[in-house]
C-alpha positions in Angstrom: 9.4 1.1 -14.6 6.3 -0.6 -13.3 5.6 -0.1 -9.4 3.6 -2.9 -7.8 1.9 -2.2 -4.3 1.1 -5.5 -2.3 -1.8 -5.2 0.8 0.3 -7.5 3.7 -2.8 -8.3 5.7 -0.9 -10.5 8.3 1.4 -7.4 8.9 -1.2 -4.5 8.3 0.7 -2.6 5.8 1.2 -2.1 2.2 4.0 -2.3 0.5 6.0 -1.1 -2.9 8.2 -2.7 -5.2 9.1 -2.2 -8.2 9.5 -4.1 -11.4 13.1 -2.8 -12.4 16.9 -4.3 -13.5 19.5 -3.5 -11.9 17.9 -2.4 -9.1 18.9 1.3 -7.5 21.3 1.6 -4.6 18.5 2.5 -2.3 16.2 -0.2 -3.2 16.4 -4.4 -2.1 16.3 -6.4 -4.8 13.7 -9.4 -3.7 14.5 -11.5 -6.3 15.9 -11.0 -10.2 13.7 -7.9 -11.5 11.9 -6.9 -8.1 12.8 -3.9 -5.7 11.4 -3.6 -2.9 11.1 0.4 -2.1 8.8 0.8 1.0 6.3 -0.5 3.3 4.1 1.3 5.3 1.4 1.2 7.5 0.6 -0.6 10.9 -2.4 -2.3 12.8 -4.9 0.1 14.2 -8.3 2.2 13.3 -6.3 6.4 12.7 -5.3 7.4 9.4 -3.0 5.1 7.8 -3.3 2.4 9.7 -4.7 -0.6 8.8 -6.7 -3.8 9.8 -6.5 -6.5 6.7 -5.1 -4.5 3.8 -7.2 -6.9 1.2 -7.4 -4.5 -2.2 -5.3 -2.2 -3.8 -5.6 -0.3 -7.0 -3.9 3.3 -8.5 -5.8 5.7 -9.7 -5.2 8.3 -12.5 -3.1 10.7 -10.7 -0.7 7.6 -8.8 -2.8 8.0 -5.4 -3.0 4.3 -4.3 -6.6 3.1 -3.0 -6.2 0.2 -0.2 -9.9 -1.2 0.8 -9.3 -1.5 4.8 -11.6 -4.8 4.8 -11.4 -5.2 8.8 -12.3 -1.0 9.3 -14.6 -1.2 6.4 -12.9 1.8 4.8 -10.9 2.7 1.8 -8.1 4.7 2.2 -6.3 6.8 0.2 -2.6 7.3 0.2 0.0 9.2 -1.6 2.3 6.8 -3.4 5.1 8.0 -1.0 3.1 6.3 1.9 1.3 9.6 3.2 -2.7 9.4 4.5 -5.0 11.6 2.0 -8.7 11.0 3.2 -10.8 8.0 3.7 -14.1 7.1 3.6 -16.7 4.4 4.1 -18.3 2.6 7.5 -19.8 -0.6 8.8 -23.0 -1.1 6.6 -26.4 -2.9 8.1 
């Protein structure tokens, strides 16, 4: 099963979907073969909060890297949405 992470910049959060059919009973089918798993984050400047989350990647250990554009940083998040670390700042 493949996971897809979406930077929902309009709502300052990240959403996790799974490409699977049928969906597990704990998930919600969005469209055939696409299941909503969870969402995390909110607007703000704290750990795990976002201001225009724009780009997302997943490292070789399954950790989610989120470009927190409006806060000028990268946040590293566990696959379940729990905050790990952050780095970066606004440049000159």
